[in-house]
N, C-alpha and C positions, 0 to 999 in steps of 0.2 A: 543200479546205475541211476543217477539223478536226472530228472527231466528238466530241461531248460525251457523257459518261456520265451518264445520268439515273438518279438514285436515288429510288425511291418515297418520298414524304413519311412514310409510316408507318414505314419502316425507319430514317430519320433520327431520328424521334421515339423509336423503340424504343431506339436506341443511346444517345441523350441521357438517356433515363429510366433506362437500365441504369447509366450512369455516375453519375447522381445517387443511385441506390439504393445503389450500392457506397460512395460517399462518405459518405452519411448513416448507413449501418450498419456502418461501420468500427469495430472494437473499439478503444477508447482505449488509449493506451500506459499501462503501469503507472506509478504515481507513487511518489515517495519521501517519507516523512513522518519528522519528527524528534520524539522525546520526550526532553526534558531531565530529568536526575535531579539535583535540588538541594534543599537544605533538607529532606532526608528525604521528598521527594515526587516523583512522576512528573508532569511538566508537558508536555502536558495529561494529566490523570488519565483522561480518556475520549477516545478517538480513533475517528472513523468513517473507514473505508477501503473500497476496493474489493478484491475477491478478486484476488490477484496483486500488489498493492501491496507495497512494502517499507517496514518501519519500522526506523529506526535509533535506538537508545537511546544517549545520551551522558551519561556520569557527570561532572557538573560540581560534585559535592559533595566535601567533605573526607574522607568515609567511603567504604569499599568497598561496592559493591552488586552484586546480580545481578538478573536478570529471569527469572521462572519462571512457567509456566502454573500457575494456582492449583489447579484441581480434581484433576487426575491427574498433574501434573508432566510432561505430555506433551513439553514442550520447556523448555530452560533455557540461559541464557548461562553463561559462566564468571564468576568474580568480576571485576568491573570496578573498577579503581583510578581515581582522579581523572584525567580526560582520556581515558580509554579508552572505546570504543564497541563495540556489538554490533548486528548487523542480522539481520532475519528477513523472509522473504517470507510474507505473511499469506494463509492459505487459509480460515480460519473465525473466527468471533467467539470471544473468550475473555477470561476474567478472568485477571489475572496479579498477582504480588507480588514483593517482594524477600524471599528466604529469610533474609537476614541481619537484616532489620528488618521483621517481619511486618505492621506497621501500614501499611507502604507498599503501596498497591494501585493497580492500573490496569485499564482495560477497553478492549478492541478490539472494535469493532462492524463487521462486514462487511455492506455494502449491496449 
C-alpha cells in the first residue's frame, strides 16, 4: 500500500496566502509615456507618472526645441530637430520648458 504524505491544512493555507501576498504586492513594471512637441506646445502639457517611468519627448514641430528642467536646469536634452526624440527616467516631479521658446512649458507629476 502506498503511503500518502499528509500536509496540515494551516500549512497549505499559509503557502497560498504567501503566494497571493507576493502577487498583490509586486511592484508594477515602469511605463513609457510620450510627450509630443508640436505647434510650440508640449502635448500633454501636464503628465502624471510613477517614479521610474520613462518619458519620451518627440519633436513633431517645424522648429528645433529642447526639454530643460525649469528651476535649476538640473537636466536638459540636446536641441531636437523635427523627428528627433529624447527620453528620461523620471525620479521626481518637475516643471520644464523649452530654452529656445520660453513660453513652452510642461509639468511632470510623480505619484
